N, C-alpha and C positions, 0 to 999 in steps of 0.2 A: 469405536467412535461414539458409542452410546454415552460414555462418560462425559465426553465433550458436550453433548446435547444437554445432559442433566445439569452440568455446571453452568452452561450458558443460560439455561432457564433460571437458575438461581440468581445469576447476575442481572438478569433483565430487569427485575424490580428496581434495583438501585440505578441501573443505567437508564431506564426510561425516565426516572426523575431527572437524571442528568440531561437528557435530551430536551427537557423543558426548562433548562438552565437553572434548576433548583437543586441545591446540594444540601442534604440533610445528613448529619453525622453526629454521633455522640462521642466520637473519638477525636483526639488531637491529630491522629494520623491522617494525612491527605487522602481524600476519596479518589477513586479511579477517575472520576470526571475532572478533579483538580489536576491530575497528571495530564489529562487531555488538554485542558486549558493551558497548562504550562508549555506543553509541546507546541500547540498552535501558536502561542505567542512567540516562542523561541524561533520556530521556523520562519515566521513572518519577519522577525528581526534579522535573521540571517539573509533573507532575500533582500531586505531593504538596507542591508549593510549598516545597521545601527548597533551592532554588537561585534566585538572583536572575535576572530576565530577561536582564540584560546578560551575566552569566556564562554563562547557557545559550546565548546567541547565539554567544559566543566558542567554546565547546566544540563546538557544532553545526557551526560553520564549519570548525573543524579536522578534524572527522570527515568532512565532505563533501569537503574538499580531499584528505584522505588516501585516501578511496575512489576519487576521480577519478584520482589519481596512480597507484594500484595497477592499476586497470583500463586506463588509457590508456597504461601502459607496454607493453601488448600491442597490436600493430598492428591487430588485428581490432576494437578498441574505439575507435580514434582517429576521431573524427567532428568535422567543422567545423560551423558554424552553418547553412550552406546544406544540408548533408546531413541534419542533424537536422530542419530545417524541412520538407524533402522527405518524411521519414519521418512526421512529424506529419500531413501532408496525405494520406498513403496509408492507406486503410482496411485494407490487407493487413497492416500492422504491428500492428494492435490486435485484440484478442479481446473480444467482449462478455462481461462478467464474471458473468452468471447463466445457467447451463445451462437450455436449453429456453425462454428468453425472448428478446425482441427489444427494440429501442429504444422501442417503444410502451409499455413498462413504466416508462420514466423519468418521474418526477414532472413534471406540467405538460405542456402540449401541445408546448412547445419547450424543456423543461428550465429553466423559470423559477425553479426552487428554488435556483439557484446565486446566492449573495451573497458576493462576495469582499471587500467593503469592511469595514474594521475588523478583519481577521483578524490575530491575533498568536499564533503557535505557542508562544511562550516565556512568555507570561503567562496562566496558567490562569484568572485572574479575569476576563479579557476575554470578554464574551458578545455575542451578537447577530449575528455573521457566520455564514455557511453556505457556505463556498467548496467546495462539493461537489455531486454529483448523487445523489439518492436514487432507487433502482430498486426497484420494488415487485413482490411476487408475489401470487397469488390465495390468500388465507388468511383467510377470513371469521371463523373461530373462534379465530384467533391462536394456534394450537398449533405454529407453525413447520413445518407440513406442507403441501405444495402440495395445494390442494383438487382440482386436476385429475389429479394422478398418485398421490396418497396417499403420497408419499415426501418426505424432506428435499430441499432445493434446494442444488445445488452452487454455490459461489462459485469463479470461475476467475480466473487471473492475466490481466490485460489485456495485459501484455507479459512477456518474459523478464526475469529479474533475480535479485537476491540478497535473501533474506529477512533483514532487519536487526533486526527487533523484533516481538514478539508479546505479547499478554495473553491468559491463559486462565483467570484466577481470579476473574472478575467474579461477584458474587452478588447476587440481588435485595435491594434496600435500599441498595446502594452508590450513592453520588452520582457516581461516575465516569461520564462522558458517553459514551465510546466503547464501553463494554462490553468484549467480547473482540475485540481488533483485531489487524491485521497491517500491517506496513510492509515494502514491497519497493522496493529501489533498482534502477532501470534505468540501467546504465552507458552505454548508447547515448544515451539522452535526457538523461542526468545529472539525473535527477529521481526523486521518491518517489511511489509509489502507496500510499494508505491505505485499508484495507478494514475497516469497523467494524460492530458489532452482531452478530457471528457467534455461533452457538450452539456450534459445534465448530471447533477450529483444527487443521489436519492438517499443518502445516509448523512448522519450528523455525528460530531464528536460525542463519545459516550455510548454510541450504539454497539451492541454485540451482534456480529453477523456470523452466519453459518457458512461453511464452505459451499460454493455454488450459488449463494444468494446474490441477487442483483444489487450492485452498488451504484451503477451509473449507466449512462448511454454514451457510446463512443462519439467523439467529436474531433475538432481540428483546432482546439484552443492551445495557445502557447505561441511564443514569438516565431519559432521555426516551423512548428506544425501547421500554422495558419497559412504559410506561404504555398502558392500553387505548385511549387516543385516537390512538395512533401505529400505523398499519398496518405490517405486517411488511415490512422493506426492508433493502437494502444501502446503506450510506453510503460513497460512493466519492469520494476527494479525490486530486488530483494537485498536487504542489508542484515547480515548476521551480527548480533550484538556480542562483543567480545567480553572476557572477564573484567576488563577495565571500564565497561559500559559504553565503549565507542563502537562505531559501525564498521563492518568489513563487507564490501559487496561480494556476492556469490552469484555465479551465472545460473539462472533458473532453468536454462534450456533442458537439462536432463529431466527435471520435474515435469516440464510442459509436454515433452514428447510421450510421457507415460500417463499423463493426467486423465481423469475422467472427463468425458465430453458431455455437453448439454445441448439438446435440440431446441 
């Protein structure tokens, strides 16, 4: 994992410039931050249904291929399928995404809340699937404060990666389902982690985050999550990018039950 830290440090210089919305490049090749901007714009268009699903798929594929090529041009990020499978089976690679909690907080005795059938990232009208794990805290009065500690609950990065999109402007009454969300691209796994329903987002597109780093504070934002019938939770989804550049949801439950915990 030291390699990841070194590469992350090398990236930070360019990504910090991105965080200030300044992109400097002597190359015609898009910067990492440009890919973040493109993803942010595309995801907003999908949500607002201002782009057709087919067009969205083509744009998404181009963005994912571009990110893969940028990272995999560095030797430290070159991974074959066998190496990636080995990482996925290793609990040491993953961090539990809620500080102070353990896998017992995952919905259902064995994470039965995951339903990947029917998922379509590119068609906002598609409903009914739930290709994610919901992880709950003790919050009986639903004030997004942990009843045990009297403090907000930190959401942590499951793995190291590049923040490629965020939402921070959700308001009660909005029909947007994810509320305040974060997308992080893991170049080692070549996949996306999605963290939804946050009250506060502490990262920006272009930021490089380390596994276990604080991303946000848990909230109740989102059309369904805001309702009183919904316990306070994090909605965590992982999408594996396929060779064609399109996403395939994978159940992160096995990773979560063996992940490293944070106090």
